[in-house]
Backbone bond lengths (Angstrom), bond angles and torsions (degrees), N, CA, C in turn:
res aa  C-N    CA-C-N  psi(-1)  N-CA   C-N-CA  omega(-1)  CA-C   N-CA-C  phi
1 M - - - 1.462 - - 1.537 109.20 -
2 A 1.326 115.97 128.87 1.466 120.50 -177.19 1.525 110.49 -65.51
3 E 1.328 115.13 146.21 1.459 120.83 -176.51 1.523 111.13 -83.67
4 I 1.323 116.02 135.00 1.461 121.96 176.91 1.528 109.91 -72.40
5 I 1.316 116.31 132.56 1.463 121.54 176.41 1.523 107.56 -87.96
6 E 1.322 117.91 114.45 1.461 121.88 -169.77 1.530 113.35 -67.36
7 D 1.327 116.83 -25.62 1.472 118.75 179.21 1.535 111.00 -110.39
8 F 1.345 116.39 29.54 1.461 119.42 -179.44 1.526 110.67 -58.87
9 L 1.313 116.80 -40.40 1.469 121.85 175.82 1.518 107.29 -131.66
10 V 1.328 116.29 126.54 1.468 120.89 -178.52 1.518 109.96 -130.13
11 K 1.312 115.30 154.72 1.461 120.39 178.27 1.516 109.86 -86.62
12 K 1.331 116.05 125.45 1.457 121.99 175.89 1.520 108.87 -124.99
13 D 1.327 116.10 174.81 1.459 120.03 -178.47 1.525 111.79 -57.20
14 Q 1.320 116.49 -39.10 1.465 119.97 -176.92 1.521 112.73 -76.08
15 G 1.332 117.51 -29.83 1.459 121.64 -174.84 1.521 109.91 159.45
16 Y 1.312 117.13 -156.12 1.464 121.82 179.66 1.527 108.50 -93.86
17 Y 1.329 114.91 119.89 1.460 120.47 -169.50 1.518 111.86 -110.17
18 C 1.325 115.96 134.29 1.465 123.17 172.45 1.526 107.71 -110.84
19 A 1.319 116.23 102.59 1.462 120.31 -179.60 1.520 111.69 -67.64
20 Y 1.321 117.70 -27.41 1.459 121.78 -176.33 1.522 111.66 -71.95
21 G 1.330 117.12 -25.43 1.465 121.42 175.42 1.515 112.17 -113.88
22 D 1.347 116.51 -3.46 1.463 123.69 -179.52 1.537 111.59 53.39
23 F 1.326 115.25 55.41 1.465 120.14 175.96 1.527 108.88 -145.86
24 Y 1.308 114.88 162.16 1.462 122.25 176.41 1.523 109.76 -111.97
25 I 1.319 115.53 148.19 1.460 121.57 170.58 1.528 108.28 -106.12
26 D 1.322 116.88 128.16 1.472 124.26 177.64 1.525 112.78 49.90
27 P 1.341 118.11 49.73 1.466 119.21 -179.94 1.525 111.83 -70.97
28 L 1.325 116.06 146.64 1.460 121.73 179.47 1.518 112.52 -94.64
29 Y 1.333 116.63 -15.08 1.464 121.89 179.62 1.524 109.14 -125.57
30 P 1.339 117.46 156.77 1.466 120.55 -174.39 1.529 113.75 -57.58
31 V 1.334 115.22 133.32 1.466 122.57 177.36 1.525 108.22 -137.58
32 Q 1.322 116.33 173.30 1.459 120.29 179.29 1.525 111.35 -71.82
33 Q 1.347 116.74 -48.52 1.467 120.62 -175.87 1.528 109.01 -129.03
34 A 1.335 116.09 116.10 1.459 122.40 -179.54 1.521 109.73 -115.88
35 V 1.320 116.45 126.17 1.461 122.02 173.11 1.528 105.52 -105.37
36 V 1.325 116.82 116.29 1.466 121.70 -169.03 1.524 110.67 -110.90
37 S 1.327 115.69 126.36 1.463 120.80 -176.63 1.519 112.71 -76.31
38 H 1.332 117.66 -39.43 1.463 120.94 178.84 1.525 109.28 -164.88
39 A 1.321 116.51 175.14 1.467 120.59 -164.75 1.519 115.44 -94.97
40 H 1.322 120.13 8.70 1.459 119.81 173.83 1.529 110.22 -66.31
41 G 1.330 115.84 147.86 1.454 120.86 -170.60 1.514 115.39 -63.63
42 D 1.342 118.34 -21.41 1.462 119.61 177.45 1.526 111.93 -85.86
43 H 1.330 117.17 3.55 1.461 122.13 176.86 1.530 112.73 -127.06
44 A 1.318 116.85 -27.70 1.470 121.66 -176.76 1.524 109.48 -119.28
45 S 1.306 116.44 127.94 1.463 121.72 -179.49 1.530 109.60 -139.30
46 P 1.318 117.99 163.20 1.467 120.86 -177.74 1.517 113.12 -92.17
47 G 1.324 115.29 173.37 1.462 121.98 171.27 1.512 115.82 98.78
48 H 1.333 118.09 -0.34 1.463 120.78 -177.43 1.532 110.86 -81.36
49 Q 1.329 115.83 152.22 1.459 120.51 177.67 1.531 111.18 -71.84
50 A 1.326 116.42 -39.89 1.463 121.22 178.23 1.519 108.53 -138.59
51 I 1.347 116.05 134.50 1.459 121.94 -179.58 1.522 108.37 -122.99
52 Y 1.319 117.34 114.89 1.458 123.17 178.02 1.525 108.06 -97.73
53 C 1.329 116.58 120.75 1.458 120.46 -175.03 1.520 109.65 -162.90
54 T 1.322 116.39 176.79 1.458 121.06 176.62 1.531 109.74 -80.96
55 E 1.330 115.37 169.15 1.463 120.63 -177.36 1.528 111.77 -63.10
56 A 1.329 117.42 -44.37 1.463 120.13 -179.41 1.521 111.13 -65.60
57 T 1.325 117.10 -40.38 1.471 120.10 178.03 1.514 110.55 -60.75
58 A 1.322 117.27 -42.59 1.470 120.33 177.87 1.525 110.66 -62.49
59 A 1.331 117.84 -39.78 1.465 121.05 179.69 1.520 111.09 -63.43
60 F 1.327 117.53 -42.76 1.464 120.58 178.49 1.526 111.22 -66.74
61 M 1.326 116.87 -42.04 1.468 120.26 -179.35 1.526 111.15 -65.10
62 Q 1.316 117.41 -34.33 1.465 119.84 178.80 1.522 111.74 -65.50
63 I 1.317 117.16 -29.17 1.463 120.39 175.07 1.525 110.08 -72.20
64 R 1.303 116.39 -46.74 1.470 120.75 -175.70 1.527 112.67 -74.11
65 Y 1.309 116.55 -33.69 1.472 120.80 -173.89 1.526 109.19 -124.88
66 A 1.306 115.30 72.95 1.465 121.19 -172.81 1.527 112.55 -63.55
67 K 1.327 117.15 -24.42 1.466 120.08 -177.83 1.525 113.09 -84.56
68 Q 1.320 117.07 -8.92 1.460 120.29 178.10 1.530 109.55 -68.06
69 A 1.319 117.44 129.44 1.459 121.28 -178.12 1.523 110.97 -61.24
70 L 1.327 116.80 130.85 1.465 120.71 179.85 1.519 111.43 -61.28
71 S 1.326 116.08 -30.35 1.464 120.20 -178.25 1.532 112.43 -69.05
72 S 1.329 117.38 -13.08 1.466 120.00 -179.15 1.526 112.15 -78.46
73 Y 1.338 116.89 -19.27 1.463 119.65 -177.28 1.527 110.76 -79.19
74 Q 1.318 115.33 122.36 1.460 122.58 176.71 1.535 106.90 -110.06
75 V 1.320 116.30 86.21 1.462 121.87 -170.97 1.527 110.56 -77.44
76 K 1.318 115.60 133.06 1.458 122.00 179.97 1.526 110.24 -126.26
77 D 1.327 116.32 141.50 1.455 121.25 174.26 1.523 109.78 -75.14
78 F 1.324 116.50 159.46 1.454 119.64 170.91 1.523 109.45 -60.22
79 E 1.318 115.06 136.14 1.467 124.92 178.03 1.526 113.20 68.58
80 Q 1.326 117.75 15.26 1.465 121.83 173.93 1.524 108.53 -90.83
81 K 1.315 117.29 114.75 1.466 120.59 -176.63 1.526 110.47 -75.33
82 F 1.340 115.73 135.24 1.460 120.38 170.14 1.529 108.33 -137.20
83 H 1.304 116.24 170.15 1.462 120.66 -169.84 1.532 110.58 -129.00
84 L 1.311 115.81 136.80 1.461 121.59 172.51 1.525 108.19 -129.53
85 N 1.343 115.14 102.46 1.467 121.90 175.57 1.532 113.16 52.12
86 G 1.332 115.54 46.66 1.457 119.13 174.69 1.512 114.84 93.70
87 V 1.328 118.20 -7.51 1.469 121.65 176.28 1.528 108.60 -100.20
88 D 1.334 116.67 125.29 1.456 121.21 174.62 1.521 108.80 -83.57
89 I 1.340 116.66 136.68 1.463 121.42 -176.53 1.524 109.60 -132.09
90 L 1.331 115.75 138.29 1.463 122.01 174.77 1.522 109.13 -137.92
91 F 1.318 116.67 144.06 1.452 122.98 174.07 1.534 109.25 -96.92
92 Y 1.334 115.73 137.59 1.453 122.54 172.71 1.524 109.01 -129.70
93 P 1.333 119.08 143.27 1.468 120.24 -177.87 1.529 112.34 -55.91
94 A 1.340 114.68 138.36 1.462 121.37 -179.24 1.523 112.66 -105.54
95 G 1.335 117.88 -12.64 1.457 120.41 177.75 1.509 115.28 72.20
96 H 1.312 118.13 10.11 1.476 122.13 -176.10 1.525 110.69 -82.09
97 I 1.326 116.82 -60.74 1.463 124.36 172.57 1.528 106.94 -141.77
98 L 1.313 116.64 175.62 1.461 120.77 178.06 1.528 110.06 -56.81
99 G 1.329 116.15 128.88 1.457 121.39 178.08 1.509 115.48 82.11
100 S 1.325 118.27 -4.57 1.473 119.65 -178.14 1.519 110.44 -67.99
101 A 1.335 115.26 143.15 1.465 119.96 -172.10 1.518 112.02 -133.63
102 Q 1.324 114.74 139.07 1.454 120.78 159.38 1.525 106.03 -78.20
103 I 1.315 116.75 148.40 1.459 120.73 -177.76 1.527 108.81 -117.20
104 L 1.329 115.55 110.18 1.460 120.85 177.77 1.520 108.65 -94.68
105 M 1.336 115.49 124.26 1.466 122.09 178.34 1.523 108.55 -116.74
106 I 1.318 116.36 129.23 1.454 121.47 -178.12 1.521 108.23 -118.86
107 Y 1.334 115.73 123.55 1.468 119.98 -177.51 1.521 108.73 -146.25
108 Q 1.335 116.40 125.31 1.462 123.62 179.63 1.530 111.37 51.19
109 G 1.327 114.35 40.57 1.463 120.26 174.54 1.514 115.77 82.88
110 V 1.338 117.78 -0.19 1.470 121.44 -179.64 1.527 109.22 -106.05
111 R 1.339 116.07 137.18 1.457 122.29 -177.63 1.539 109.50 -104.86
112 Y 1.330 115.74 117.55 1.461 122.75 179.69 1.541 107.62 -110.26
113 L 1.330 116.98 120.94 1.461 120.87 -176.55 1.524 110.31 -113.46
114 Y 1.329 115.20 112.13 1.474 122.76 175.32 1.526 107.12 -93.22
115 T 1.331 117.18 120.44 1.466 119.62 -174.13 1.519 113.33 -78.57
116 G 1.354 117.92 -27.02 1.450 118.44 -163.60 1.515 107.52 59.76
117 D 1.328 118.25 -154.64 1.457 121.45 171.84 1.532 107.65 -84.29
118 Y 1.332 116.85 140.94 1.464 119.07 -176.21 1.522 110.69 -152.44
119 K 1.323 116.42 160.12 1.459 120.86 174.49 1.522 110.01 -147.41
120 L 1.331 114.90 154.98 1.453 121.96 178.34 1.521 112.33 -100.90
121 Q 1.342 117.76 -19.26 1.460 120.88 179.75 1.526 110.93 -59.71
122 E 1.318 115.44 148.18 1.461 120.87 176.93 1.527 110.15 -65.28
123 D 1.319 115.56 139.05 1.467 121.77 178.89 1.521 107.02 -152.91
124 N 1.324 116.00 108.83 1.465 120.25 -175.31 1.522 113.56 -73.28
125 T 1.316 117.56 -6.97 1.466 119.38 -178.29 1.522 113.06 -90.36
126 C 1.325 118.28 -7.29 1.465 119.08 -179.68 1.521 110.35 -141.53
127 E 1.321 115.35 169.34 1.454 120.78 -179.27 1.538 109.46 -66.38
128 P 1.327 119.13 132.93 1.467 120.45 177.73 1.522 110.86 -67.02
129 I 1.312 115.46 147.45 1.457 120.51 -178.73 1.525 110.51 -60.42
130 K 1.323 115.61 144.00 1.463 121.14 175.46 1.527 108.62 -113.77
131 I 1.321 115.95 132.00 1.461 120.54 -178.54 1.525 109.57 -84.38
132 V 1.325 115.05 129.52 1.462 121.90 -179.82 1.531 108.09 -129.46
133 E 1.282 118.08 128.02 1.461 120.58 177.89 1.524 110.23 -74.44
134 A 1.342 115.89 146.08 1.463 120.75 -177.55 1.522 110.17 -152.05
135 D 1.324 115.18 157.39 1.465 120.80 175.51 1.520 111.41 -77.69
136 V 1.321 115.80 -38.90 1.467 121.41 179.50 1.520 108.32 -123.88
137 L 1.324 115.73 123.62 1.457 121.67 175.71 1.522 108.59 -101.49
138 I 1.335 116.08 120.14 1.468 121.72 -179.68 1.521 105.87 -108.33
139 T 1.326 116.77 95.93 1.451 121.22 -166.84 1.525 113.67 -114.28
140 E 1.329 115.34 145.51 1.458 121.13 169.57 1.530 109.42 -67.86
141 T 1.336 116.75 155.35 1.468 121.57 178.99 1.529 110.20 -134.31
142 T 1.330 116.74 37.46 1.461 121.46 -176.71 1.526 111.68 -54.35
143 F 1.331 117.05 -45.32 1.464 121.44 -178.84 1.534 111.06 -120.25
144 A 1.326 116.64 38.80 1.468 121.05 -179.02 1.527 110.04 -80.54
145 D 1.338 115.22 70.23 1.459 122.73 -176.64 1.529 107.12 -140.76
146 P 1.336 118.19 124.83 1.472 120.18 -178.90 1.529 113.63 -57.49
147 N 1.324 117.34 -20.53 1.461 120.78 -179.12 1.527 113.28 -84.08
148 V 1.330 116.80 -5.45 1.465 120.28 -178.27 1.517 110.07 -98.84
149 K 1.321 115.29 122.91 1.456 122.43 175.48 1.519 107.55 -135.19
150 H 1.323 117.83 112.39 1.459 121.04 179.69 1.531 109.38 -71.75
151 P 1.322 117.94 126.59 1.474 120.08 -178.89 1.516 112.52 -72.47
152 D 1.320 115.16 172.41 1.458 121.37 178.98 1.531 109.87 -66.95
153 P 1.336 118.80 127.84 1.470 121.02 -177.09 1.530 113.11 -59.32
154 K 1.339 117.46 -36.44 1.464 119.81 179.91 1.524 110.51 -62.98
155 E 1.333 116.88 -45.58 1.461 120.32 179.27 1.522 111.17 -61.56
156 E 1.313 116.75 -38.14 1.464 119.94 -179.92 1.527 111.27 -68.27
157 I 1.333 117.12 -46.31 1.469 119.25 -175.62 1.523 110.65 -67.05
158 L 1.337 117.76 -28.54 1.460 120.55 179.54 1.530 112.38 -70.20
159 K 1.324 117.07 -13.50 1.467 119.58 172.51 1.532 111.12 -61.75
160 L 1.330 115.75 -23.09 1.464 120.58 -177.10 1.524 112.07 -86.36
161 A 1.332 117.02 12.52 1.463 120.61 179.80 1.524 112.83 -70.70
162 V 1.330 118.16 -10.39 1.463 121.75 177.73 1.525 109.69 -54.91
163 A 1.315 116.06 148.50 1.466 120.65 -174.44 1.517 113.02 -75.71
164 S 1.319 117.31 -14.05 1.461 120.37 -176.90 1.515 111.93 -66.63
165 N 1.329 115.59 161.90 1.458 120.40 169.55 1.524 108.71 -77.11
166 I 1.308 115.17 146.22 1.465 120.65 -172.98 1.522 109.89 -126.63
167 M 1.337 115.92 131.93 1.456 121.98 171.08 1.524 106.64 -101.61
168 L 1.323 116.19 110.71 1.458 121.58 -168.64 1.522 110.29 -113.78
169 G 1.307 115.95 112.63 1.459 120.93 176.99 1.517 111.45 -82.52
170 C 1.327 116.60 135.85 1.464 120.72 179.29 1.528 108.99 -164.94
171 Y 1.306 116.23 161.52 1.458 120.34 178.58 1.522 109.91 -69.39
172 S 1.325 115.42 141.27 1.467 121.22 -171.96 1.515 113.29 -67.54
173 L 1.322 117.01 -29.13 1.459 120.93 -177.20 1.515 110.16 -113.85
174 G 1.307 116.64 118.34 1.454 122.28 176.39 1.512 112.21 98.79
175 K 1.328 116.91 -65.13 1.468 120.28 -177.68 1.526 111.23 -66.64
176 A 1.332 117.35 -43.79 1.467 120.71 -178.72 1.520 111.39 -61.87
177 Q 1.310 117.37 -40.16 1.455 120.51 -178.99 1.534 111.35 -73.27
178 R 1.317 116.76 -36.82 1.467 119.76 177.14 1.529 110.41 -64.24
179 I 1.328 116.77 -42.58 1.463 120.72 179.02 1.526 110.43 -64.87
180 T 1.323 117.00 -42.36 1.463 119.98 177.76 1.522 110.83 -57.47
181 A 1.323 116.86 -47.00 1.463 120.76 -179.56 1.520 112.04 -65.12
182 L 1.337 117.51 -40.15 1.464 121.08 178.33 1.525 110.98 -64.40
183 L 1.332 117.04 -41.58 1.464 120.72 177.26 1.530 110.63 -65.04
184 N 1.311 117.06 -43.06 1.470 120.67 176.74 1.519 111.15 -57.01
185 Q 1.332 116.14 -40.27 1.456 121.28 -175.15 1.525 113.00 -77.23
186 Y 1.340 117.29 -46.45 1.460 120.55 -170.41 1.529 114.51 -104.40
187 L 1.315 117.61 -21.67 1.464 121.45 178.30 1.529 108.93 -134.17
188 P 1.334 116.77 63.63 1.472 119.93 -173.68 1.524 113.58 -64.20
189 E 1.330 117.99 -15.35 1.464 120.04 178.27 1.531 112.30 -74.80
190 K 1.314 116.99 -13.84 1.457 120.78 -179.92 1.530 111.07 -75.05
191 E 1.321 115.75 135.06 1.466 121.72 172.96 1.527 107.87 -91.62
192 I 1.308 116.46 122.22 1.467 121.12 -174.98 1.518 109.70 -102.35
193 L 1.324 114.51 125.12 1.462 122.04 178.26 1.516 107.82 -115.50
194 V 1.323 116.99 129.53 1.463 119.44 -176.90 1.524 110.60 -112.74
195 H 1.301 115.00 142.50 1.461 122.66 175.26 1.533 109.38 -62.93
196 H 1.320 115.95 150.12 1.478 119.14 -175.92 1.519 112.57 -60.02
197 S 1.332 118.04 -27.73 1.466 120.74 -179.07 1.527 112.57 -70.04
198 M 1.323 116.69 -15.94 1.465 121.18 -178.58 1.520 113.03 -97.37
199 L 1.326 117.01 -17.36 1.461 120.65 -168.98 1.520 113.10 -58.64
200 A 1.319 117.61 -46.81 1.467 120.39 -177.74 1.530 111.15 -63.10
201 F 1.342 117.37 -36.71 1.462 120.64 178.34 1.529 110.47 -68.21
202 H 1.326 116.97 -41.00 1.471 119.84 176.33 1.533 110.57 -57.76
203 R 1.321 116.01 -42.26 1.464 119.80 -177.28 1.524 111.77 -66.99
204 I 1.327 117.54 -34.34 1.465 119.64 175.91 1.520 110.23 -67.56
205 Y 1.329 116.70 -40.81 1.466 119.68 175.50 1.524 110.54 -58.60
206 D 1.339 116.86 -42.91 1.468 120.23 178.46 1.523 111.32 -61.45
207 K 1.322 115.95 -35.72 1.469 120.75 -179.94 1.524 111.65 -66.42
208 F 1.329 116.86 -38.18 1.460 120.20 -174.78 1.525 113.51 -89.16
209 N 1.339 117.81 -24.31 1.456 120.85 -175.38 1.521 111.58 -100.62
210 E 1.328 116.34 148.11 1.455 121.26 -176.35 1.528 112.48 -70.77
211 V 1.335 117.53 -34.05 1.461 121.42 -178.25 1.523 108.82 -104.73
212 P 1.339 118.08 107.09 1.463 120.19 -179.48 1.526 111.31 -67.31
213 M 1.306 116.60 148.59 1.456 121.35 179.19 1.528 110.59 -82.68
214 K 1.341 115.79 158.68 1.460 121.85 177.07 1.521 108.99 -107.43
215 Y 1.324 115.91 120.00 1.462 121.57 -177.24 1.523 108.18 -165.58
216 E 1.319 116.54 167.66 1.455 122.24 175.76 1.523 109.02 -137.22
217 L 1.296 115.65 157.32 1.455 120.74 175.73 1.529 108.89 -75.48
218 Y 1.313 116.49 133.33 1.462 121.42 178.74 1.524 110.46 -67.91
219 N 1.340 115.44 143.26 1.466 120.53 168.68 1.526 107.77 -135.44
220 R 1.292 117.82 168.91 1.469 121.85 -171.30 1.522 113.81 -60.53
221 K 1.325 117.07 -27.61 1.460 120.52 -177.54 1.530 112.75 -86.80
222 S 1.325 116.17 -10.21 1.462 120.22 -169.37 1.522 113.72 -57.92
223 M 1.332 118.23 -39.36 1.460 120.99 -173.94 1.525 112.50 -115.40
224 K 1.335 117.67 18.37 1.466 120.56 -179.64 1.525 112.83 -97.82
225 G 1.335 117.94 -8.49 1.457 121.15 -179.88 1.515 111.55 -84.59
226 D 1.328 115.50 -170.24 1.460 121.54 -179.01 1.526 112.65 -90.06
227 E 1.314 117.02 -7.72 1.461 119.68 -178.31 1.525 110.88 -67.63
228 K 1.328 115.32 144.38 1.464 121.36 178.34 1.527 109.30 -110.61
229 N 1.324 115.04 -170.91 1.473 122.73 176.99 1.525 113.36 66.79
230 K 1.314 116.39 31.45 1.460 120.32 175.76 1.525 109.85 -106.55
231 V 1.314 115.03 141.58 1.468 121.30 176.13 1.516 107.58 -123.08
232 Y 1.318 115.68 118.98 1.466 121.63 -178.86 1.520 108.27 -103.50
233 L 1.334 117.57 112.61 1.464 122.90 179.88 1.526 109.65 -88.84
234 I 1.326 115.62 123.77 1.465 120.36 -178.10 1.525 109.92 -135.02
235 P 1.341 117.60 151.94 1.467 120.50 -179.53 1.528 111.43 -73.46
236 P 1.333 117.85 164.00 1.469 121.93 -173.96 1.526 115.04 -54.69
237 L 1.327 118.92 -45.05 1.461 120.08 -177.47 1.517 111.30 -63.45
238 T 1.326 116.63 -40.32 1.455 120.47 177.46 1.520 110.62 -66.81
239 F 1.319 117.01 -41.28 1.463 121.79 177.89 1.521 110.75 -58.07
240 N 1.315 116.89 -45.19 1.461 121.10 -178.87 1.521 112.41 -67.55
241 S 1.329 117.01 -27.20 1.465 120.18 -179.38 1.525 112.73 -83.05
242 Y 1.339 116.66 -13.65 1.467 121.27 -178.90 1.530 110.86 -99.13
243 R 1.309 116.95 46.09 1.456 121.56 -177.19 1.523 112.20 -63.37
244 R 1.310 117.38 -30.12 1.459 120.92 -174.53 1.528 112.97 -103.03
245 A 1.293 117.31 17.41 1.467 119.97 178.91 1.522 110.34 -59.50
246 K 1.319 116.22 135.72 1.461 121.62 -175.86 1.533 110.84 -107.29
247 N 1.330 114.10 156.47 1.470 122.29 173.58 1.532 113.51 61.32
248 V 1.319 116.36 26.84 1.462 121.12 174.96 1.529 108.86 -138.33
249 L 1.324 115.48 154.36 1.455 120.86 169.89 1.521 108.55 -89.74
250 R 1.320 116.14 133.36 1.462 121.00 179.54 1.528 109.03 -92.53
251 V 1.330 115.42 124.98 1.465 121.95 -178.81 1.523 108.08 -137.83
252 F 1.339 116.89 142.09 1.463 120.42 175.76 1.523 108.82 -131.06
253 A 1.315 116.58 127.54 1.461 122.12 -177.21 1.527 110.21 -88.01
254 S 1.330 115.68 117.32 1.458 119.62 179.99 1.522 109.61 -166.37
255 G 1.323 115.96 157.65 1.451 120.95 172.45 1.511 113.00 -84.64
256 W 1.342 117.49 -8.22 1.461 121.95 -175.90 1.524 110.80 -90.25
257 A 1.326 116.89 125.98 1.469 121.57 -179.85 1.528 111.54 -62.95
258 R 1.326 117.76 -34.60 1.469 120.43 -176.79 1.525 112.10 -64.05
259 L 1.333 117.68 -22.78 1.457 120.67 -179.78 1.524 112.20 -88.60
260 Q 1.330 117.29 1.08 1.460 121.45 179.80 1.532 112.34 -103.15
261 A 1.314 116.99 -16.35 1.466 121.85 -165.41 1.521 114.54 -58.33
262 S 1.320 119.03 -43.58 1.466 121.05 -172.11 1.527 113.38 -100.23
263 N 1.321 117.88 14.94 1.465 121.42 -176.67 1.533 111.28 -99.03
264 D 1.320 116.22 166.67 1.464 121.26 -178.57 1.521 112.50 -77.99
265 L 1.326 116.44 -28.78 1.462 122.66 175.31 1.523 108.43 -137.53
266 S 1.327 117.05 149.61 1.465 120.13 172.46 1.518 108.57 -92.58
267 L 1.329 115.90 144.88 1.461 121.22 177.37 1.525 107.87 -141.33
268 Y 1.331 115.33 93.07 1.452 121.35 -176.67 1.526 109.53 -87.38
269 L 1.320 115.85 91.91 1.460 122.56 175.50 1.522 108.13 -124.98
270 S 1.317 116.26 115.86 1.454 120.65 -179.77 1.518 110.48 -121.77
271 D 1.315 115.89 146.41 1.464 121.85 176.51 1.524 111.49 -105.30
272 H 1.339 115.17 22.84 1.460 121.60 176.79 1.531 109.65 -119.35
273 V 1.313 115.76 165.28 1.467 120.78 174.02 1.525 109.99 -74.64
274 D 1.339 116.27 146.72 1.453 120.30 171.00 1.536 108.55 -97.49
275 W 1.319 116.76 -171.71 1.463 121.52 -174.66 1.535 112.25 -57.79
276 E 1.312 117.21 -51.89 1.466 119.91 -177.87 1.526 111.67 -65.31
277 D 1.325 116.41 -35.53 1.471 119.73 177.81 1.523 111.22 -63.51
278 I 1.326 116.58 -41.42 1.473 119.77 179.10 1.526 109.86 -61.47
279 L 1.332 116.60 -45.99 1.468 119.80 -179.38 1.526 111.18 -63.39
280 T 1.321 116.46 -39.97 1.469 120.51 176.69 1.521 110.69 -62.29
281 F 1.321 115.85 -43.95 1.457 121.12 -178.74 1.528 110.98 -63.45
282 V 1.324 117.12 -42.86 1.463 121.08 178.91 1.531 110.50 -58.82
283 K 1.323 117.33 -43.81 1.471 120.68 179.29 1.521 111.38 -61.62
284 Q 1.329 116.56 -36.11 1.464 120.11 -176.66 1.529 112.10 -78.31
285 V 1.327 117.24 -34.79 1.470 121.25 -179.49 1.528 111.44 -76.18
286 K 1.335 116.52 -30.23 1.474 123.05 176.81 1.533 112.75 58.78
287 P 1.319 117.99 51.78 1.469 119.61 -179.07 1.524 112.58 -77.04
288 R 1.325 114.82 157.34 1.467 120.54 169.48 1.519 110.84 -85.73
289 A 1.340 116.03 -26.55 1.466 121.17 -178.73 1.526 108.80 -145.44
290 I 1.334 115.76 153.41 1.456 122.20 177.69 1.518 108.77 -128.16
291 W 1.341 115.77 131.57 1.460 122.36 172.31 1.518 107.27 -115.26
292 T 1.326 117.88 129.03 1.456 120.73 -174.96 1.523 111.42 -106.69
293 L 1.343 114.74 153.60 1.460 121.85 179.11 1.527 108.79 -158.30
294 H 1.332 117.59 177.31 1.473 123.25 177.33 1.524 112.03 52.43
295 G 1.312 117.24 61.31 1.454 120.00 176.95 1.513 111.42 138.34
296 D 1.313 115.94 -169.27 1.459 122.82 -179.27 1.527 108.77 -100.78
297 G 1.324 115.68 110.05 1.457 119.71 -176.41 1.508 114.80 -95.96
298 R 1.338 118.15 8.25 1.461 119.85 -172.05 1.526 113.42 -62.83
299 Q 1.319 117.75 -39.19 1.467 118.92 -179.13 1.533 110.69 -70.98
300 L 1.323 116.48 -34.94 1.456 119.47 175.84 1.519 110.56 -67.25
301 H 1.326 117.33 -39.64 1.464 121.42 177.30 1.528 110.12 -58.33
302 A 1.339 115.95 -47.34 1.458 119.86 -178.06 1.525 111.67 -64.55
303 H 1.307 116.72 -36.68 1.464 121.43 -176.45 1.530 112.08 -72.38
304 L 1.328 117.50 -33.79 1.466 120.98 -172.43 1.526 114.32 -107.31
305 S 1.309 117.64 -5.80 1.470 119.99 -170.30 1.525 113.51 -64.53
306 D 1.319 118.93 -23.10 1.470 120.15 178.40 1.525 112.42 -74.78
307 D 1.324 116.35 -21.23 1.463 120.16 -174.79 1.524 114.11 -110.61
308 L 1.331 117.00 -23.81 1.459 120.96 -174.26 1.521 111.08 -138.41
309 I 1.316 114.78 158.73 1.467 119.81 168.27 1.519 106.83 -81.39
310 I 1.331 117.45 116.14 1.460 120.98 -176.36 1.525 109.97 -137.04
311 R 1.322 115.84 134.52 1.469 122.12 -178.49 1.513 109.19 -159.54
312 D 1.340 115.51 167.53 1.460 120.11 170.17 1.523 109.21 -69.42
313 I 1.315 116.20 153.92 1.458 120.05 175.12 1.531 108.91 -64.10
314 F 1.325 117.22 143.14 1.463 121.08 -179.91 1.519 110.84 -65.02
315 T 1.325 116.02 144.47 1.461 122.47 175.09 1.516 108.97 -106.78
316 Q 1.333 115.87 133.87 1.457 121.00 -179.41 1.521 108.91 -120.02
317 T 1.311 116.29 133.52 1.455 121.01 -179.48 1.522 111.00 -63.78
318 Y 1.317 115.66 144.46 1.467 122.12 -179.16 1.517 111.88 -57.05
319 R 1.344 116.24 132.37 1.462 122.86 174.38 1.520 108.41 -135.25
320 P 1.339 118.96 113.54 1.463 122.46 -175.14 1.522 114.25 -54.82
321 D 1.347 118.36 -28.30 1.455 119.72 -176.49 1.517 111.89 -72.35
322 F 1.343 117.37 -9.67 1.458 119.56 177.23 1.514 112.31 -88.35
323 C 1.315 118.80 -5.84 1.466 121.35 -175.44 1.524 110.90 -67.37
């Protein structure tokens, strides 16, 4: 059995660095070679010389980072093998948002699987997660807490069946499109109005998905009439600035309880795995070791330490010569 290299992937100031292939995963600052799991701003950033990602991720990044050279995008299909300095790399669907990828790295016979953000719940707006076995599972732990259980999305979206108009805060990429599709499916009588910052992302989703969503661009007159059953999707900063909005129910879509406290309705919709999902995923991946990141992994460490080698990913101090 091939030996696991303990520092194969380490956390650095710029992002997660693989010295053996001389590339970064989800770097936050400009690097020569960036392998990007998905297009959320805490994983995808501009300024890199080369960006390896899926087609949808490149499309989203081109909207957000218009000055990034188009020639820098090295688009790869899911399960298309490519090589960076002796490391074989493949993307597999992560189920987080459209185009999101798990990143499988194979080096000297050992399989290292970086999950990025991922979910197991059904979501018709993005590619369903694909299970891949690996020797080392490098997993996010955003909701790695036994007390966290994400509810059924259908039950949550049906809370919005009230006849009132609703001002719904949500992230512009991924969450907004999932909510639009859920409303289309379960509450088709609702008129969906989207903030201008979401429109381009909705259109990319329509391009990639077989069933286009039903929505309209919000305008100032949209929610000032007497008509009800309207849902206005707005990004978090706008939601927070509309504290005094009248004649609407305030709702914010999130898996975090703290973001539900001051709203008129709770809407627990998360695009991450919860505790049981993580445990299910670990059983399916069958790793020999687990490295955790993106959250507090202490409860997962305690739960699995009798059966697996589990620890946080190593952190390495910044060294300019590695750039």
